[in-house]
N, C-alpha and C positions, 0 to 999 in steps of 0.2 A: 300671480296676479290674474284677476278673470279678464276674458277676451274683451279688447276694447275696439268696436267697430268704427269702421270709417263714416258710416251715416246712421241715423236712426229714424224712424218713424212711429210716432205715438199721439194718438189721439186723447186729448182729455176727455173725461167722462161728459162734460157739458156739450163738447163738438158731436161726441157720439149721439148724445140726447137729440141735439138740433136736428141732426141727419135723420133721425127716427121720427122726430116730430113730422117732417116734412113727408116721410113716407107714408106715416099714417094719415096724412090729409089728403093724400092721392094728387096734390099739386106737383107732380115731379120735374114736369118741364121748366124752362126758363119762365119764371114769374116773378112774383112781389120779393122773393129773397135775392133773387139778381139785381133787380132794380135796387134795393137796400144797400146791397153788397157794393155795386158801382157808386152810389151816393157817397157812401163811409170810406170808401177808398180814396175816392177823389178828395174827399176831406183831409183825409189823412197826410197824402202826399203835396196837396197843394194845386191841384191840378183842376181845370175848369170842367172837365168832362172825364169819365172813365166808363169802358165798355167790357162787360164780361164776354168771354169766349171759351171753345171747348177746351183749348190747351196752349202752349207757347207757341208752339208752331203756327197756329192758327193766327194768333195774335200779331207774328210777323208778316203772315200771308195776308190779312187784312189790310195792313200798315201799308204794304207796297203795292197792294190791288188798287189803292185809293188814288194813285197818281201815277204810277209808272205806264210808260207806253214802251211798244215792243224795241228793243234795240237799247234801250236805256240803260246805261251804266251806274253800278252803285260801288262805291268804296266800303270793303269789307275786312277786316281784320282777319287773316288766315287762321289765327290760333283762338278758335271758338268752337261752339258746337256747329254741328251740320246747317241746321235750320236758318241760323243767321244768312248763309249764302245760298242755301237750295230753295228758299221761298223768293229771293231774288228771280232765280230762273223759272219757276214756278208762276210767275207773275209776267213773264215774259220778258225781262230784264236779263242782264247779264253781270255776274259779280265780278268785280276787279279786286284783287285780293292782296291785301297789303301787309307789311313785315309789323314785327311789333317792336315795342321799346325792351330792352333786356332786364331791366329793372321793375318796371312796372306791370309788365306782359300785356300791355295794351296797346291801341293802334298807334304805331308810329306816323304821327302827321306829316314829317318830313319826307318819308318813304311815300306816303297818299298822295304828298302835292306833285310827285314825278310822275303818277297815274291818272292823274286828270286829263280828261280830253274834252271836245267839244260835245261828246254824248253823254257825259258825266251828270247825272241829274240827283244823286243823293248820296248821303255818308251814312253809314250803320255802325256807330261805335258801339262796342261792349264792355259794360262794367264786369269784366271777366273776375269771376269767384267772390264779387261785390266789391271790387275795388273799383270806387267812381273816376271816371274819366275826366280830364279837365276840362269842364263844360264851357269855360271862357275861352279857350284855345280852339275847341269846336265850333262855338260860334262865330268866331273870327274868321275860321276856315271856311265854314259855310256860307257866311256872308261875302265874303271875296269872291265865291266861285259860284254864287247864286244856287246853293245846293239845299235840298230838304233833309232833315236830320231825323234817321229813325233810330232810337237808342235801343238797345237791346239790355233790358234791366232783368232778363230771366233769373238771374243769381244774384240780385241786389235790391231786395225789399228791405226798407230801411237804412239804405246807404244815401249818403248826403254829400253835397259838396257846397263850400262855402256858406253853409248853414242853411242851404236849402234842400230838402228831400229831391233825388234824382228824378222822381215821377214828374217834377214839377217843370223839366226843362223839354224844349224841342218840340217838334210837330208832332212826333209819335214816340211813346215809351211803353215798350211791349215787356210783359212779365209772364211768369210761367209760374203755376202752382202744382208742379209735378212732386212727388212722394219725396225726392231728395232735398228739395229747395227749403229755404228759411220759412216759407208760409207752404203750405201742402195741402189740398183738398183731394187728392187722388189723381184726375187730371183738371185741369182747367188754365185759363189765361186771363189775362187784363191787358187793355191798351189805355193809356191817357193821353189827352191831346188838349191843347187849349184853344184848338181851332174847331169851331162849330161845324163847318162845312164838311171836314173830315170825320167827326163824329156821325153825323148824318149818313153820310156814304158808307161808312164801315156798319152801321146798324142795318142798312140797306143789304150789304153784301153778307153779312152774318147769317141772314135768314130769308135765303134765295130772292133776293133783290122784292121781298114783299113790301109793298106799301099800304096795302088792305087786304082784307081778308081773301085770298084767292085771285090778288091783284099783282102782277109782278111787272115791275118798271125796268130792270136790270137783271142781267143773270148774276147769282150769287151761289152761296153755299150753305150747308146746314153746320154752321160754327157755334151753336148756342150752347151755354153751359147749362147746367141742371139747378134746378132748385136745392136738390141735396148738396151738391159742391158749394153752391153760394152760402147755405146756411152754416157749413163748417167755416168757410171763409170769413164769414163775419163773426164767428166766435174766436178765431184765430187772430183777427185783427186786434182784439181785446189783450192779446197776451205776447203781441209782437214784440213790444219793447223788452218785457221780461227775457224772451228767446234770445234778443240780439245783445242783452247784456250778458248772458252766459255766454254766447259764442265769443263776444270780444275779452271777456275775463280768461276764457280758456286761450285764445290768441295772444293774449299778453304775456300768459305764462309760457308758452311755446316759444315766442319771441325770446323773451330774456333767457330761457334756457339754452336754446338752440344758437343764439348769435354768436357765441365764443367757439362753438365746433368748426374747426377748419373744413372748407370742403360743402359747406352748407350755404345757400343763400337763400332767403325768404322773400316773395314778392313784397315789392315796396310800396306803401300805401301812397297814392298821389297827394301831392300839396294840397291842402284845404280839403281834403276827402276824409270822410269817416266809413271806414270799411265795414261792410256787412257779415264778412267772413262765412260765405257760403261754404267755400274751401280755403283750408290752410296749405299753400303750396309752399315746396321747396325746390330750388335748383340744385342737382347733387353734382359737384365736381368728382369724378372718380378716385383721380389720381392724390386729392388733397384728402379727401374724406377714408381712403382707404378701400373701397368698395364702389360698385357702380350703383345706378340708381335702382336696378332691377335686383341686385344683390343686397342694396339694403331693404326692399319691399320683401323680399324671402326671409331675410335675417329677423326682421319686425314681426312678420308672420309667427314664425317660431317661438315669438316671444308673447304671442297673443294681441300684438296690435295690429290693426287692419290698417290698409293704405289703399291708394289707388293712383292711375295715371291719368290725367285729364290734361292735355289729349295726347295719344300717342303718336299724331301726324297732323299736318297742319292742312286746312281745306284745299290749298292747293295741290297736296300729295293725295286727295281722296282720288281712286279710280273713276268715279262718274265725271269728276271737274278736269281731271287730266285727259279723259276722253274728247269732253265737251271743248276746251279750250287749249289744251296742249301744254307741254311743261313749262315750269315757272320754278326760279331759284328763288327762296326768301330764307338767307342764311340764320336771322336769328329765331324764327320760327321752327325751322328745321332742328337747331340746335337744342331748342327748348323742349320741343318733343322727345327727344332722346333722352333727357335728363331731369324732367320735373316729375315731382311726387305729392301727392296730397296726404297729409295727416289727418287724424281725427281733431275736430275742433266743433263739433255740434251742440247743440244746447242740452243734449242728453246727457253730457260728459260733466263732472265735477271737476273743480280744479286741482284736487289730489289726481284724478284721472289724466288731466294734462299734463302735471307733474311727472306721473308713471310715462307717459309717452316719450316726453324728453329722456327720461332716465334708460328706457329701452333704445332710443335713437343713440346714446352715448355708449351702451354696450355694443353697439352693431360696429363701431369703428374698427378700422384695419383689418 
């Protein structure tokens, strides 16, 4: 069997040509391609506004900077990428880490409830691996505690909840276009919002607080996307449905083939959710399966199948946050970090490749 990688990044000829056309034009900075990308992305997800930016981390930073005040707290699931929490701290707030549901691997609102204080200002649910969070439950939670919602959709391009694209919910929805994502332009990000005031504030923050040429009314950053990246993104929008269909077909093959194997439990898709399958993740029970998570990863590697660990520790276990906020116990997050493994599911795989992954996993038992 030829090697099956955990991820694959390939631009089409049309996407390459779009980038070349911009390079030849000389208009490399944020310009008309970014404007068009914003309009087209907002239309796709059903948001009133969309804002391009430099990367997914910048999208979160711009969102948090739009409303956080020093000392404000934001409820953040601990099982996610660093930026969901670190950008709270970089905006003057404090991330309050919450445990996750063991089935969906998404924020446990019951645990979050226990961590609400008079300083809690927002909640940042993460559509982890493309699995949409229960938007109705989050909306009810946020309304009850008067919270702003910052959705981290960095891995959830094309995911939906109750027949609505996840980009249409909440105060802020933050995306990444990093090379491993369902949509990729190199580096790049997008923030969707239905609030015109937030949109305007983020546009100022994105470009040094500049309201006119050399006229700066607030402190800001250089978080602009380039037209080269936006041109690629516009072309990728045209094939996002195709890429998602391939990922979902591969995930269906993996689920059907793996569900009967003792010791393996796949991430559960949320009720009313349509998963985008940025990653296909399993929790491995070493006693039942016959080897540990790390043992399975090594055996798969020997059979030419790549895998990955996302994530090997919760945010509350990261040294920087332990130093800032002290030790914290989140049992589900900690157990998940010790046992989770991602298998190849990307749109570069064929259904036969997905079947080969299933067979390789079967061969690794015992």
